[in-house]
C-alpha positions as CSV (number, residue, x, y, z in Angstrom):
1,M,44.9,-23.6,-39.4
2,I,42.7,-21.5,-37.3
3,K,44.1,-18.1,-36.3
4,V,43.1,-17.2,-32.8
5,S,44.7,-13.8,-32.6
6,S,46.2,-12.2,-35.7
7,K,47.6,-9.3,-33.6
8,R,49.6,-11.5,-31.3
9,K,53.1,-10.1,-30.9
10,G,56.4,-11.9,-30.0
11,M,57.9,-15.2,-30.8
12,K,56.0,-17.9,-32.4
13,F,57.3,-21.4,-32.1
14,E,55.9,-22.4,-35.5
15,D,58.4,-20.0,-37.1
16,L,61.2,-22.1,-35.7
17,A,60.0,-25.4,-37.1
18,V,61.8,-25.2,-40.4
19,P,65.2,-23.8,-39.1
20,I,65.3,-26.4,-36.4
21,A,64.5,-29.2,-38.9
22,F,67.2,-27.9,-41.2
23,I,69.8,-27.8,-38.4
24,N,68.8,-31.3,-37.3
25,G,69.1,-32.5,-40.9
26,L,72.7,-31.1,-41.1
27,F,73.7,-32.6,-37.8
28,F,72.3,-36.1,-38.3
29,G,73.3,-36.1,-41.9
30,G,76.9,-35.3,-41.0
31,Y,76.8,-37.9,-38.3
32,A,75.5,-40.5,-40.7
33,L,78.1,-39.6,-43.3
34,R,80.9,-40.0,-40.7
35,K,79.5,-43.4,-39.6
36,I,79.2,-44.6,-43.2
37,R,82.8,-43.4,-44.0
38,Q,84.1,-45.2,-40.9
39,Y,82.4,-48.4,-41.9
40,W,83.6,-48.0,-45.5
41,E,87.2,-47.4,-44.5
42,G,87.1,-50.0,-41.8
43,G,88.3,-48.1,-38.9
44,P,87.4,-45.7,-36.0
45,R,89.6,-42.9,-37.2
46,D,87.7,-39.6,-37.6
């Protein structure tokens, strides 16, 4: 990657990429596990 300005202050969106991916993984992973469990148990109860 090319650094345009190494003295740039403030928030960088690149720093959020890993935490957002981690949170999305937890959310979608939990959703998928619920759906799999509902299918396995054969009912809509959650």
